[in-house]
Backbone of each chain as ProteinMPNN parsed JSONL, in Angstrom:
{"seq_chain_A": "MMKRTLVAGIVALCIAGQASAAVIFADTTGQDNFTTANFYGINFLSGSGTEYIQSATYNLLGHPGAFFDSMAMPAMGIRPSQFWAR", "coords_chain_A": {"N_chain_A": [[35.954, -44.073, -12.434], [37.148, -41.783, -11.258], [35.128, -39.936, -11.743], [33.022, -40.924, -10.335], [33.992, -40.706, -7.739], [34.14, -37.927, -7.621], [31.34, -37.182, -7.952], [30.24, -38.322, -5.706], [31.407, -36.819, -3.746], [30.284, -34.271, -4.271], [27.653, -34.779, -3.704], [27.824, -35.321, -1.063], [28.513, -32.892, -0.104], [26.223, -31.413, -0.728], [24.327, -32.619, 0.846], [25.435, -31.856, 3.458], [25.095, -29.155, 3.351], [22.38, -28.935, 3.675], [21.86, -29.194, 6.292], [19.971, -29.48, 9.347], [18.515, -27.143, 11.682], [18.069, -26.234, 15.095], [16.363, -24.084, 17.354], [16.943, -22.704, 20.482], [15.777, -21.25, 23.45], [17.056, -19.794, 26.367], [16.706, -18.681, 29.676], [17.308, -16.516, 32.604], [15.698, -15.618, 35.389], [14.606, -13.477, 37.894], [14.905, -12.221, 41.306], [16.782, -13.192, 43.068], [18.834, -15.836, 42.772], [19.085, -17.746, 44.942], [16.825, -17.977, 46.289], [14.765, -18.126, 44.4], [12.616, -20.348, 42.849], [12.09, -21.082, 40.267], [14.086, -20.049, 38.675], [15.819, -20.465, 36.425], [15.394, -21.212, 32.954], [14.884, -23.467, 30.217], [13.87, -23.485, 26.921], [12.67, -25.172, 24.092], [12.338, -23.858, 21.12], [11.984, -23.989, 18.333], [12.29, -26.313, 15.576], [12.813, -29.319, 13.491], [10.997, -31.097, 14.321], [11.691, -33.6, 14.586], [13.811, -33.56, 16.099], [15.792, -33.718, 19.117], [16.74, -32.645, 22.376], [19.762, -33.515, 23.734], [21.622, -32.838, 25.743], [22.194, -30.164, 28.193], [24.549, -27.598, 29.046], [25.613, -25.527, 31.476], [28.208, -23.108, 31.93], [30.446, -21.942, 34.216], [33.165, -21.585, 34.187], [34.611, -19.451, 33.082], [34.759, -17.566, 34.999], [36.761, -17.114, 37.584], [36.751, -19.085, 40.367], [33.939, -19.259, 40.669], [30.952, -21.104, 41.172], [28.276, -23.521, 40.983], [26.132, -24.067, 43.727], [23.99, -25.257, 44.593], [21.099, -27.052, 43.489], [17.961, -27.645, 42.135], [14.785, -29.071, 40.997], [12.0, -28.083, 41.586], [9.344, -28.317, 40.576], [9.283, -30.806, 39.536], [9.876, -32.333, 41.608], [12.504, -32.93, 42.006], [15.423, -33.258, 43.683], [18.54, -33.529, 43.806], [20.283, -35.841, 45.817], [22.931, -35.78, 46.232], [23.764, -33.188, 45.889], [23.137, -31.051, 47.537], [20.289, -30.138, 49.399], [17.595, -28.476, 48.523]], "CA_chain_A": [[36.325, -44.024, -11.007], [37.405, -40.343, -10.778], [33.897, -39.231, -11.936], [32.362, -41.409, -9.298], [34.471, -39.982, -6.525], [33.723, -36.498, -7.652], [29.855, -37.113, -7.742], [29.945, -38.749, -4.313], [31.889, -35.68, -2.982], [29.337, -33.281, -4.476], [26.476, -35.241, -3.079], [28.075, -35.151, 0.455], [28.522, -31.354, 0.136], [24.8, -30.91, -0.746], [23.685, -33.138, 2.088], [25.889, -31.068, 4.445], [24.446, -27.761, 3.21], [21.011, -29.151, 4.052], [21.845, -29.602, 7.696], [18.88, -28.842, 9.971], [18.898, -26.273, 12.879], [17.03, -26.055, 16.166], [16.472, -22.87, 18.141], [16.586, -22.98, 21.935], [15.936, -19.924, 24.262], [17.304, -20.074, 27.748], [16.66, -17.404, 30.43], [17.462, -16.496, 34.144], [14.786, -14.623, 35.788], [14.282, -13.352, 39.296], [15.726, -11.325, 42.127], [17.89, -13.833, 43.679], [18.831, -17.326, 42.39], [19.107, -18.533, 45.984], [15.493, -18.044, 46.697], [13.681, -18.245, 43.422], [12.454, -21.738, 42.547], [12.217, -21.262, 38.829], [15.055, -19.102, 38.2], [16.462, -20.824, 35.147], [14.457, -21.965, 31.995], [15.289, -23.834, 28.825], [12.671, -23.76, 26.057], [12.976, -25.542, 22.76], [11.348, -22.906, 20.504], [11.687, -24.434, 16.964], [13.125, -27.308, 15.026], [12.296, -29.964, 12.535], [10.003, -31.878, 14.925], [12.272, -34.927, 14.855], [15.086, -33.346, 16.9], [15.642, -33.833, 20.534], [17.86, -32.152, 23.088], [20.498, -34.534, 24.517], [22.191, -32.151, 26.989], [22.475, -28.633, 28.192], [25.613, -27.408, 30.046], [26.066, -24.118, 31.941], [29.647, -23.155, 32.195], [30.951, -20.726, 34.989], [34.619, -21.565, 34.338], [35.255, -18.232, 32.769], [34.773, -16.684, 36.218], [37.511, -17.849, 38.333], [36.229, -19.377, 41.622], [32.472, -19.266, 40.648], [30.384, -22.39, 41.122], [26.897, -23.788, 41.482], [26.27, -24.778, 45.049], [22.721, -26.023, 44.806], [20.264, -27.195, 42.309], [16.755, -28.45, 42.242], [13.719, -28.804, 40.037], [10.9, -28.221, 42.57], [8.151, -28.777, 39.861], [9.343, -32.238, 39.227], [10.23, -32.961, 42.879], [13.842, -33.414, 41.914], [16.451, -32.674, 44.681], [19.633, -34.576, 43.851], [20.829, -35.838, 47.185], [24.504, -35.601, 46.266], [23.99, -31.945, 45.534], [22.423, -30.061, 48.372], [18.836, -30.326, 49.458], [16.944, -27.193, 48.591]], "C_chain_A": [[36.474, -42.613, -10.471], [36.102, -39.55, -10.699], [33.046, -39.606, -10.729], [32.655, -40.81, -8.015], [33.988, -38.558, -6.519], [32.129, -36.345, -7.376], [29.593, -37.333, -6.388], [30.36, -37.575, -3.403], [30.845, -34.555, -3.096], [28.084, -33.508, -3.696], [26.588, -35.041, -1.573], [27.949, -33.695, 0.778], [27.094, -30.929, 0.262], [24.019, -31.336, 0.447], [24.119, -32.287, 3.312], [25.247, -29.703, 4.528], [23.072, -27.794, 3.63], [20.749, -29.285, 5.51], [20.658, -28.666, 8.41], [19.419, -28.045, 11.233], [17.733, -26.281, 13.899], [17.372, -24.713, 16.813], [15.968, -23.071, 19.587], [16.772, -21.6, 22.627], [16.07, -20.364, 25.732], [17.235, -18.749, 28.55], [17.033, -17.684, 31.917], [16.632, -15.349, 34.498], [14.461, -14.64, 37.265], [15.234, -12.476, 40.1], [16.884, -11.861, 42.652], [17.785, -15.416, 43.375], [18.948, -18.225, 43.628], [17.731, -18.937, 46.452], [14.331, -18.207, 45.647], [13.719, -19.704, 42.751], [12.595, -21.986, 41.027], [12.964, -20.392, 38.075], [15.482, -19.245, 36.736], [15.499, -21.621, 34.233], [15.209, -22.327, 30.729], [14.118, -24.248, 27.976], [13.176, -24.055, 24.582], [11.901, -24.938, 21.816], [11.028, -23.555, 19.039], [12.772, -25.51, 16.541], [12.342, -28.127, 13.987], [11.07, -30.766, 13.053], [10.534, -33.237, 15.164], [13.6, -34.798, 15.543], [14.764, -33.255, 18.224], [16.86, -33.488, 21.183], [18.439, -33.303, 23.845], [21.016, -33.961, 25.826], [22.179, -30.74, 26.952], [23.506, -28.438, 29.306], [25.804, -25.827, 30.214], [27.458, -24.046, 32.408], [30.079, -21.784, 32.951], [32.416, -20.713, 35.026], [35.224, -20.376, 33.906], [35.236, -17.219, 33.919], [35.497, -17.447, 37.356], [36.889, -18.009, 39.877], [34.668, -19.583, 41.809], [32.091, -20.852, 40.467], [28.964, -22.479, 41.457], [26.957, -24.4, 42.788], [24.891, -25.37, 45.446], [21.959, -26.143, 43.631], [19.049, -28.056, 42.692], [15.758, -28.172, 41.171], [12.485, -29.127, 40.875], [9.648, -28.815, 41.794], [8.131, -30.218, 39.62], [9.709, -33.041, 40.603], [11.616, -33.514, 42.947], [14.76, -32.578, 42.818], [17.602, -33.655, 44.68], [20.311, -34.611, 45.086], [22.255, -35.51, 47.275], [24.741, -34.092, 46.095], [23.188, -30.844, 46.243], [20.946, -30.259, 48.33], [18.199, -28.949, 49.598], [15.655, -27.249, 49.245]], "O_chain_A": [[35.996, -42.286, -9.385], [35.907, -38.683, -9.847], [32.406, -38.734, -10.14], [31.763, -40.433, -7.255], [33.485, -38.059, -5.513], [31.716, -35.452, -6.637], [28.765, -36.615, -5.827], [29.717, -37.358, -2.377], [30.543, -33.928, -2.081], [27.514, -32.591, -3.104], [25.633, -34.66, -0.896], [27.364, -33.304, 1.789], [26.729, -30.2, 1.185], [23.196, -30.606, 0.998], [23.267, -32.002, 4.154], [24.913, -29.187, 5.594], [22.543, -26.73, 3.952], [19.612, -29.462, 5.949], [20.438, -27.482, 8.151], [20.53, -28.241, 11.726], [16.561, -26.331, 13.525], [18.524, -24.277, 16.812], [14.849, -23.499, 19.872], [17.765, -20.904, 22.418], [15.303, -21.182, 26.239], [17.727, -17.745, 28.036], [17.07, -18.816, 32.398], [16.807, -14.239, 33.995], [14.091, -15.672, 37.824], [16.266, -12.045, 39.586], [17.917, -11.196, 42.737], [16.815, -16.105, 43.69], [18.918, -19.439, 43.43], [17.496, -20.047, 46.931], [13.158, -18.389, 45.974], [14.728, -20.141, 42.198], [13.159, -22.992, 40.598], [12.604, -19.991, 36.968], [15.497, -18.294, 35.955], [14.869, -22.58, 34.678], [16.058, -21.577, 30.248], [13.446, -25.239, 28.265], [13.953, -23.31, 23.983], [10.768, -25.41, 21.726], [9.862, -23.609, 18.649], [13.894, -25.582, 17.043], [11.261, -27.679, 13.603], [10.184, -31.077, 12.258], [9.905, -34.009, 15.888], [14.407, -35.727, 15.59], [13.679, -32.81, 18.597], [17.941, -33.888, 20.748], [17.711, -34.016, 24.536], [20.849, -34.56, 26.888], [22.158, -30.112, 25.894], [23.378, -29.025, 30.38], [26.082, -25.048, 29.302], [27.873, -24.864, 33.229], [30.06, -20.696, 32.374], [32.978, -19.934, 35.795], [36.372, -20.168, 34.299], [35.693, -16.09, 33.741], [34.908, -18.314, 38.001], [36.578, -16.99, 40.492], [34.177, -19.99, 42.862], [32.741, -21.659, 39.801], [28.443, -21.609, 42.155], [27.822, -25.254, 42.987], [24.724, -25.911, 46.539], [22.156, -25.326, 42.732], [19.131, -29.025, 43.447], [15.847, -27.151, 40.489], [11.989, -30.254, 40.885], [8.983, -29.711, 42.315], [7.062, -30.819, 39.507], [9.807, -34.268, 40.615], [11.933, -34.391, 43.75], [14.837, -31.354, 42.705], [17.62, -34.557, 45.518], [20.896, -33.609, 45.497], [22.737, -35.012, 48.293], [25.91, -33.711, 46.154], [22.669, -29.898, 45.651], [20.402, -30.535, 47.26], [18.258, -28.332, 50.662], [14.983, -26.226, 49.375]]}, "seq_chain_B": "MTGLAAGDVTFALLDPVNGVPSHPGRLQFNFAPGSFGVGDSIRFAADTDYLVSDPASGTVFGQGSVPLSISMYGGAFGEANFFVVAATWSGAVINTAAVVPVPVPVPGALMLGGIGVSLVGYLRRRGLMGQPLTMWRETLWGQPLR", "coords_chain_B": {"N_chain_B": [[7.108, -26.548, 33.554], [7.197, -28.496, 30.699], [6.22, -31.142, 28.718], [8.101, -32.989, 29.672], [9.102, -35.685, 31.85], [9.958, -36.348, 35.352], [11.662, -38.551, 35.241], [13.066, -38.304, 32.879], [15.026, -36.725, 33.151], [18.556, -36.27, 34.011], [21.561, -35.487, 35.977], [24.839, -33.947, 35.836], [27.532, -33.026, 37.549], [30.116, -31.139, 36.851], [33.691, -30.395, 36.584], [34.688, -29.725, 39.331], [35.135, -27.008, 41.581], [38.083, -26.003, 43.192], [38.361, -28.568, 44.034], [36.035, -29.458, 45.349], [33.429, -31.612, 45.342], [30.735, -30.931, 45.447], [30.592, -28.43, 44.337], [30.369, -27.576, 41.471], [31.893, -26.329, 38.493], [30.68, -26.381, 36.053], [27.435, -27.207, 35.109], [25.563, -29.878, 34.159], [22.663, -30.922, 32.33], [21.125, -33.886, 31.475], [19.152, -35.444, 28.955], [16.578, -37.853, 28.436], [16.552, -40.019, 25.396], [14.499, -38.859, 22.883], [12.855, -37.261, 24.567], [12.942, -34.44, 25.095], [11.654, -32.349, 23.169], [10.66, -30.172, 20.332], [8.839, -27.336, 21.571], [8.849, -28.23, 24.129], [9.781, -27.603, 27.591], [11.846, -26.801, 30.481], [12.122, -25.768, 33.956], [14.126, -24.632, 36.646], [15.985, -24.534, 39.824], [18.949, -23.013, 41.042], [21.631, -22.075, 43.002], [24.27, -19.809, 42.912], [27.729, -18.98, 43.61], [30.208, -16.518, 43.922], [29.878, -15.339, 41.4], [29.9, -12.776, 39.562], [28.007, -11.141, 41.245], [26.57, -11.385, 44.557], [23.679, -11.551, 46.59], [22.655, -13.198, 43.48], [20.959, -11.826, 40.881], [18.688, -12.213, 38.055], [19.893, -10.832, 36.15], [22.561, -11.266, 36.331], [23.678, -13.447, 34.884], [23.784, -12.607, 32.265], [25.321, -10.24, 32.534], [27.746, -11.429, 33.117], [28.217, -12.862, 30.838], [27.711, -15.727, 30.603], [28.273, -18.788, 29.22], [26.068, -21.195, 27.532], [25.775, -24.379, 26.562], [24.306, -26.546, 24.039], [23.618, -29.811, 23.137], [22.45, -31.861, 20.627], [20.614, -34.883, 20.01], [21.884, -36.919, 17.574], [23.914, -35.355, 16.902], [24.159, -32.731, 16.443], [25.082, -29.344, 17.462], [25.252, -26.418, 19.53], [26.098, -23.192, 20.892], [25.855, -20.427, 23.087], [26.249, -17.168, 24.634], [24.821, -15.791, 27.537], [22.904, -12.775, 27.584], [21.973, -9.442, 28.939], [18.566, -8.944, 29.223], [16.613, -7.441, 30.443], [15.833, -5.759, 33.51], [16.744, -7.912, 36.189], [16.655, -10.001, 34.402], [18.039, -12.294, 32.07], [18.971, -13.619, 28.956], [19.588, -16.264, 26.449], [20.085, -17.158, 23.189], [20.184, -20.07, 21.371], [21.416, -21.507, 18.532], [21.33, -24.55, 16.903], [23.294, -26.659, 14.903], [24.195, -29.102, 12.515], [27.551, -30.297, 12.238], [29.374, -28.982, 9.642], [31.511, -30.467, 7.455], [33.166, -29.607, 5.404], [33.648, -26.348, 4.358], [32.52, -25.324, 1.827], [30.536, -23.525, -0.267], [27.507, -24.9, -1.77], [26.841, -24.139, -4.551], [29.389, -23.306, -5.409], [30.825, -25.793, -5.128], [29.537, -27.399, -6.975], [30.197, -26.042, -9.376], [33.005, -26.287, -9.348], [33.281, -28.984, -9.52], [32.059, -29.534, -11.931], [33.821, -28.251, -13.712], [36.107, -29.817, -13.253], [35.297, -32.318, -14.199], [34.774, -31.765, -16.834], [37.425, -30.959, -17.677], [38.868, -33.438, -17.403], [37.552, -35.012, -19.272], [38.114, -33.605, -21.676], [40.945, -33.72, -21.766], [41.19, -36.632, -22.086], [39.918, -37.124, -24.532], [41.808, -35.775, -26.203], [43.833, -37.514, -25.787], [45.779, -37.102, -23.804], [45.899, -37.823, -21.18], [48.117, -38.959, -18.768], [50.347, -38.422, -20.216], [53.557, -36.948, -20.796], [54.453, -33.505, -20.042], [55.575, -32.316, -22.224], [54.487, -33.436, -24.499], [51.729, -32.503, -24.085], [52.194, -29.763, -24.631], [52.941, -29.825, -27.305], [50.621, -31.043, -28.444], [48.583, -29.234, -27.796], [49.524, -26.608, -28.569], [50.942, -26.969, -30.841], [53.69, -26.93, -30.916], [56.985, -27.89, -29.852], [58.06, -28.213, -26.3], [60.46, -25.912, -25.169]], "CA_chain_B": [[7.674, -27.798, 32.981], [6.23, -29.0, 29.713], [6.666, -32.344, 27.911], [9.163, -33.964, 30.223], [8.83, -36.267, 33.234], [11.213, -36.413, 36.199], [12.535, -39.639, 34.91], [13.609, -37.966, 31.676], [16.291, -35.8, 33.43], [19.616, -36.573, 35.0], [22.446, -34.305, 36.198], [26.193, -34.185, 35.941], [28.314, -32.0, 38.194], [31.437, -31.151, 36.235], [34.747, -29.461, 36.947], [34.538, -29.137, 40.718], [35.956, -25.902, 41.869], [38.848, -26.304, 44.366], [38.271, -30.018, 44.26], [34.874, -29.772, 46.111], [32.544, -32.203, 44.31], [29.444, -30.284, 45.351], [30.757, -27.088, 43.808], [30.775, -27.672, 40.091], [32.04, -25.121, 37.68], [29.74, -26.674, 35.04], [26.343, -27.992, 35.507], [24.994, -30.391, 32.892], [21.434, -31.689, 32.365], [21.0, -34.843, 30.313], [17.854, -35.758, 28.776], [16.424, -39.169, 27.766], [16.147, -39.931, 23.959], [12.977, -38.606, 22.431], [11.96, -36.64, 25.609], [13.024, -32.984, 25.041], [11.441, -31.963, 21.8], [10.102, -28.814, 20.12], [7.68, -27.04, 22.389], [9.007, -28.602, 25.59], [10.694, -26.618, 28.441], [12.101, -27.055, 31.804], [12.568, -24.595, 34.706], [14.86, -25.27, 37.823], [16.629, -23.529, 40.664], [20.285, -23.289, 41.332], [22.265, -21.072, 43.593], [25.629, -19.633, 42.535], [28.59, -18.205, 44.37], [31.273, -15.91, 43.241], [29.626, -15.078, 39.915], [29.5, -11.273, 39.425], [27.434, -10.542, 42.503], [25.756, -12.356, 45.423], [22.779, -12.514, 45.859], [22.586, -13.053, 42.076], [19.643, -11.689, 40.194], [18.621, -12.799, 36.68], [20.815, -10.106, 35.261], [23.997, -11.666, 36.486], [24.194, -14.385, 33.877], [24.021, -11.758, 31.146], [26.574, -9.465, 32.867], [28.894, -12.319, 33.088], [28.283, -13.525, 29.565], [27.844, -17.123, 30.878], [27.915, -19.661, 28.034], [25.281, -22.342, 27.685], [25.837, -25.197, 25.066], [23.184, -27.531, 23.763], [23.896, -30.988, 22.198], [21.241, -32.632, 20.2], [20.725, -36.379, 19.638], [22.2, -36.891, 16.101], [25.333, -34.776, 16.781], [24.147, -31.21, 16.244], [25.654, -28.59, 18.641], [25.17, -25.009, 19.533], [26.428, -22.598, 22.135], [25.611, -19.062, 23.07], [26.34, -16.647, 25.902], [23.717, -15.051, 28.019], [22.923, -11.266, 27.534], [21.017, -8.85, 29.7], [17.314, -8.635, 28.553], [15.997, -6.448, 31.219], [16.212, -5.825, 34.9], [16.495, -9.266, 36.722], [16.358, -11.034, 33.321], [18.97, -12.497, 31.088], [18.553, -14.642, 27.972], [20.507, -16.751, 25.435], [19.473, -17.859, 21.95], [21.086, -21.058, 20.883], [21.091, -22.222, 17.292], [22.239, -25.736, 16.828], [23.507, -27.099, 13.527], [25.116, -30.144, 12.319], [28.872, -29.833, 11.796], [29.638, -29.106, 8.152], [32.957, -30.9, 7.394], [33.886, -28.757, 4.428], [32.896, -25.134, 4.231], [32.455, -24.994, 0.471], [29.167, -23.417, -0.773], [27.094, -25.812, -2.778], [27.025, -23.796, -5.939], [30.843, -23.391, -5.724], [31.238, -27.121, -5.255], [29.116, -27.955, -8.165], [30.952, -25.438, -10.433], [34.329, -26.854, -9.377], [33.063, -30.382, -9.844], [31.736, -29.515, -13.451], [35.106, -27.92, -14.314], [36.853, -31.008, -13.178], [34.806, -33.39, -15.169], [35.026, -31.295, -18.228], [38.827, -30.962, -17.967], [39.222, -34.803, -17.612], [36.937, -35.402, -20.546], [38.887, -33.028, -22.682], [42.281, -34.469, -21.88], [41.006, -37.984, -22.545], [39.633, -36.991, -25.924], [43.048, -35.436, -26.862], [44.889, -38.525, -25.493], [46.832, -36.589, -23.091], [46.033, -38.398, -19.779], [49.231, -39.781, -18.428], [51.398, -38.079, -21.08], [54.384, -35.872, -20.252], [54.079, -32.082, -20.357], [56.047, -31.919, -23.648], [53.315, -33.907, -25.287], [50.683, -31.529, -24.017], [52.499, -28.554, -25.363], [52.919, -30.176, -28.769], [49.375, -31.267, -28.913], [47.69, -28.134, -27.615], [49.857, -25.36, -29.228], [51.556, -27.336, -31.984], [55.153, -26.664, -31.01], [57.622, -28.62, -28.757], [58.453, -27.538, -25.225], [61.757, -25.773, -25.237]], "C_chain_B": [[6.741, -28.385, 31.955], [6.942, -30.102, 28.893], [7.684, -33.232, 28.41], [8.576, -34.594, 31.475], [10.194, -36.278, 33.98], [12.229, -37.48, 35.747], [13.351, -39.431, 33.637], [14.985, -37.222, 31.845], [17.187, -36.267, 34.5], [20.634, -35.375, 35.055], [23.872, -34.769, 36.165], [26.828, -32.933, 36.488], [29.695, -32.013, 37.739], [32.493, -30.017, 36.709], [34.61, -28.784, 38.387], [35.57, -28.134, 41.029], [36.776, -26.14, 43.21], [38.768, -27.741, 44.912], [37.052, -30.338, 45.103], [33.817, -30.288, 45.137], [31.133, -31.51, 44.327], [29.451, -28.824, 44.844], [31.228, -27.103, 42.36], [30.975, -26.376, 39.364], [31.17, -25.192, 36.487], [28.698, -27.655, 35.49], [25.606, -28.45, 34.268], [23.625, -31.097, 33.149], [21.457, -32.581, 31.123], [19.593, -35.27, 30.216], [17.553, -37.141, 28.006], [16.101, -38.996, 26.378], [14.67, -39.776, 23.779], [12.214, -37.85, 23.496], [11.935, -35.091, 25.458], [12.907, -32.499, 23.602], [10.949, -30.612, 21.578], [8.886, -28.639, 20.933], [7.821, -27.358, 23.898], [9.872, -27.553, 26.271], [10.778, -27.162, 29.752], [12.493, -25.766, 32.629], [13.188, -25.363, 36.027], [15.451, -24.21, 38.568], [18.046, -23.984, 40.862], [20.961, -22.055, 41.882], [23.691, -21.024, 42.975], [26.448, -18.878, 43.386], [29.732, -17.71, 43.474], [31.117, -15.614, 41.71], [28.992, -13.655, 39.939], [29.055, -10.698, 40.717], [26.726, -11.681, 43.268], [24.986, -11.504, 46.512], [22.851, -12.176, 44.273], [21.216, -12.973, 41.562], [19.668, -12.255, 38.77], [19.543, -12.04, 35.793], [22.219, -10.601, 35.286], [24.535, -12.509, 35.405], [24.528, -13.644, 32.579], [25.269, -10.849, 31.42], [27.734, -10.242, 32.832], [29.003, -13.111, 31.73], [28.498, -15.069, 29.718], [27.403, -17.821, 29.622], [26.99, -20.779, 28.453], [25.373, -23.148, 26.322], [24.828, -26.247, 25.203], [23.72, -28.619, 22.725], [22.655, -31.621, 21.95], [21.531, -34.042, 19.943], [20.887, -36.242, 18.092], [23.424, -36.142, 15.898], [25.335, -33.302, 16.594], [24.511, -30.569, 17.531], [25.451, -27.184, 18.494], [25.649, -24.514, 20.987], [26.244, -21.039, 22.038], [25.901, -18.46, 24.522], [25.09, -15.839, 26.317], [23.946, -13.49, 27.846], [21.795, -10.715, 28.379], [19.759, -8.548, 28.815], [16.692, -7.369, 29.197], [16.364, -6.64, 32.681], [15.761, -7.261, 35.528], [16.221, -10.37, 35.738], [17.447, -11.149, 32.248], [18.523, -13.656, 30.002], [19.745, -15.119, 27.136], [19.831, -17.492, 24.412], [20.525, -18.806, 21.447], [20.582, -21.708, 19.613], [21.945, -23.315, 17.152], [22.234, -26.148, 15.314], [24.498, -28.186, 13.4], [26.383, -29.645, 11.893], [29.057, -30.057, 10.308], [31.149, -29.407, 8.015], [33.787, -30.003, 6.411], [33.169, -27.594, 4.093], [32.9, -24.508, 2.83], [31.03, -24.873, 0.081], [28.658, -24.33, -1.839], [27.247, -25.463, -4.177], [28.439, -23.721, -6.407], [31.349, -24.798, -6.008], [30.789, -27.741, -6.622], [29.853, -27.375, -9.381], [32.371, -26.022, -10.494], [34.288, -28.211, -9.846], [32.857, -30.459, -11.456], [33.049, -29.174, -14.194], [36.047, -29.157, -14.38], [36.54, -32.069, -14.154], [34.965, -33.016, -16.599], [36.49, -31.351, -18.724], [39.344, -32.486, -18.234], [38.84, -35.271, -18.909], [37.773, -34.897, -21.688], [40.216, -33.547, -22.836], [42.188, -35.764, -22.406], [40.776, -37.997, -24.081], [40.962, -36.517, -26.699], [44.138, -36.451, -26.504], [46.01, -38.065, -24.636], [46.911, -37.065, -21.613], [47.166, -39.209, -19.677], [50.45, -39.41, -19.313], [52.225, -36.989, -20.392], [54.014, -34.481, -20.788], [54.519, -31.673, -21.745], [55.065, -32.275, -24.743], [52.108, -32.897, -25.271], [50.914, -30.373, -24.824], [52.397, -28.746, -26.913], [51.501, -30.294, -29.307], [48.46, -29.951, -28.884], [48.028, -26.915, -28.434], [50.675, -25.651, -30.524], [53.059, -27.162, -32.091], [55.8, -27.373, -29.726], [58.013, -27.708, -27.607], [59.92, -27.148, -25.194], [62.498, -26.01, -23.926]], "O_chain_B": [[5.609, -28.74, 32.282], [8.089, -29.968, 28.465], [8.127, -34.145, 27.713], [7.644, -34.056, 32.073], [11.292, -36.233, 33.427], [13.445, -37.322, 35.859], [14.221, -40.242, 33.318], [15.849, -37.111, 30.975], [16.813, -36.597, 35.626], [20.547, -34.42, 34.284], [24.11, -35.942, 36.454], [26.658, -31.861, 35.908], [30.458, -32.859, 38.205], [32.142, -28.919, 37.14], [34.457, -27.577, 38.573], [36.757, -28.35, 40.782], [36.172, -26.448, 44.238], [39.069, -28.031, 46.069], [36.999, -31.469, 45.587], [33.359, -29.571, 44.247], [30.436, -31.52, 43.313], [28.452, -28.109, 44.921], [32.349, -26.693, 42.059], [30.259, -25.408, 39.621], [30.902, -24.145, 35.897], [28.946, -28.694, 36.104], [25.109, -27.666, 33.46], [23.5, -31.813, 34.142], [21.732, -32.182, 29.991], [18.9, -35.446, 31.218], [18.246, -37.477, 27.045], [15.459, -38.006, 26.029], [13.803, -40.412, 24.379], [10.991, -37.771, 23.381], [10.878, -34.511, 25.708], [13.903, -32.271, 22.915], [10.802, -29.878, 22.555], [8.023, -29.511, 21.043], [7.088, -26.876, 24.762], [10.57, -26.757, 25.643], [9.905, -27.921, 30.174], [13.092, -24.832, 32.097], [12.815, -26.481, 36.384], [15.481, -23.069, 38.107], [18.333, -25.18, 40.856], [20.862, -21.012, 41.235], [24.237, -22.051, 42.573], [25.845, -17.998, 44.0], [30.144, -18.325, 42.491], [32.059, -15.645, 40.918], [27.829, -13.414, 40.262], [29.718, -9.803, 41.241], [26.361, -12.726, 42.73], [25.643, -10.8, 47.28], [23.075, -11.034, 43.871], [20.395, -13.873, 41.743], [20.716, -12.757, 38.365], [19.953, -12.558, 34.754], [22.986, -10.373, 34.35], [25.691, -12.362, 35.009], [25.462, -14.026, 31.873], [26.154, -10.745, 30.571], [28.778, -9.681, 32.496], [29.881, -13.964, 31.6], [29.357, -15.641, 29.046], [26.36, -17.532, 29.037], [27.083, -21.276, 29.575], [25.104, -22.673, 25.218], [24.526, -26.764, 26.279], [24.186, -28.302, 21.631], [21.865, -31.912, 22.848], [22.684, -34.372, 19.664], [20.122, -35.542, 17.428], [24.002, -36.231, 14.814], [26.392, -32.672, 16.585], [24.294, -31.144, 18.597], [25.467, -26.711, 17.358], [25.616, -25.205, 22.006], [26.474, -20.456, 20.979], [25.799, -19.19, 25.508], [24.404, -15.277, 25.463], [25.074, -13.009, 27.96], [20.772, -11.377, 28.553], [19.907, -7.945, 27.752], [16.321, -6.405, 28.528], [17.103, -7.557, 33.041], [14.616, -7.694, 35.397], [15.695, -11.438, 36.048], [17.738, -10.158, 31.578], [17.723, -14.528, 30.339], [20.788, -14.466, 27.111], [19.052, -18.398, 24.708], [21.641, -18.394, 21.13], [19.53, -22.347, 19.573], [23.165, -23.179, 17.246], [21.244, -25.969, 14.605], [25.521, -28.207, 14.084], [26.408, -28.62, 11.212], [28.916, -31.168, 9.796], [31.965, -28.599, 8.459], [34.964, -29.723, 6.639], [32.077, -27.734, 3.544], [33.233, -23.335, 2.659], [30.309, -25.87, 0.055], [29.386, -24.529, -2.811], [27.702, -26.276, -4.981], [28.746, -23.999, -7.567], [32.14, -25.033, -6.922], [31.528, -28.467, -7.288], [30.12, -28.111, -10.331], [32.892, -26.233, -11.589], [35.209, -28.624, -10.551], [33.411, -31.316, -12.145], [33.333, -29.783, -15.225], [36.663, -29.462, -15.401], [37.4, -32.63, -14.832], [35.254, -33.846, -17.461], [36.802, -31.688, -19.866], [40.129, -32.73, -19.151], [39.64, -35.866, -19.631], [38.117, -35.664, -22.587], [40.636, -33.814, -23.961], [43.067, -36.11, -23.195], [41.377, -38.79, -24.805], [41.117, -36.934, -27.847], [45.287, -36.251, -26.896], [47.114, -38.598, -24.734], [47.864, -36.748, -20.902], [47.267, -40.164, -20.447], [51.5, -40.037, -19.168], [51.733, -36.228, -19.558], [53.365, -34.328, -21.823], [53.92, -30.798, -22.369], [54.85, -31.56, -25.721], [51.575, -32.52, -26.315], [50.067, -29.956, -25.613], [51.845, -27.928, -27.649], [51.162, -29.791, -30.378], [47.712, -29.661, -29.818], [47.146, -26.228, -28.95], [51.061, -24.717, -31.226], [53.638, -27.231, -33.175], [55.173, -27.414, -28.668], [58.285, -26.532, -27.849], [60.698, -28.102, -25.193], [63.724, -25.904, -23.882]]}, "name": "protein", "num_of_chains": 2, "seq": "MMKRTLVAGIVALCIAGQASAAVIFADTTGQDNFTTANFYGINFLSGSGTEYIQSATYNLLGHPGAFFDSMAMPAMGIRPSQFWARMTGLAAGDVTFALLDPVNGVPSHPGRLQFNFAPGSFGVGDSIRFAADTDYLVSDPASGTVFGQGSVPLSISMYGGAFGEANFFVVAATWSGAVINTAAVVPVPVPVPGALMLGGIGVSLVGYLRRRGLMGQPLTMWRETLWGQPLR"}
């Protein structure tokens, strides 16, 4: 029983050590984020090929009072109505 | 925009600043399962206010070390801060990895496991499993515990 538990623990550690990793590069590019349509980018550079991004979250909370006040994805025709019409 | 369709992307406006719903402190993109894979990319527009400077160039996110977090289907997670790459350009490199519950290196775990198995086997052979310490002392060193 003890041996079985020990072996199970070691196998679990080996599996954890083999955890896969993905690399994503994000950028912000342009003179002014109010007027630049493609200012922000997220690029999935490398991974196992079976991994998929579920969500990406930009966080301005470290800057008191800072916020996003408009957002759009012109290339996709996305302009969320609840969030300002660019 | 590569590899995704408009229907693959939804948004969440989180942590409204001063209670204004259209002024989120965090902006989250959610992607449909199986849509945002290796080689895919998105680009979008968003204005910011009160972040380092206004108007905000691409450098501002790096100057402000703004964090971006990525969650993967399957539970892996990564986060990194933007850094300034060049004039009007910032970047962030996010490496995601599954959460490792116990930070013990595999060789170390194997060694510890081996020692444990050997010790249990030895004690069993000597009939010492479940015996009091006085018996251990007598058996191992041939003299009673004082």
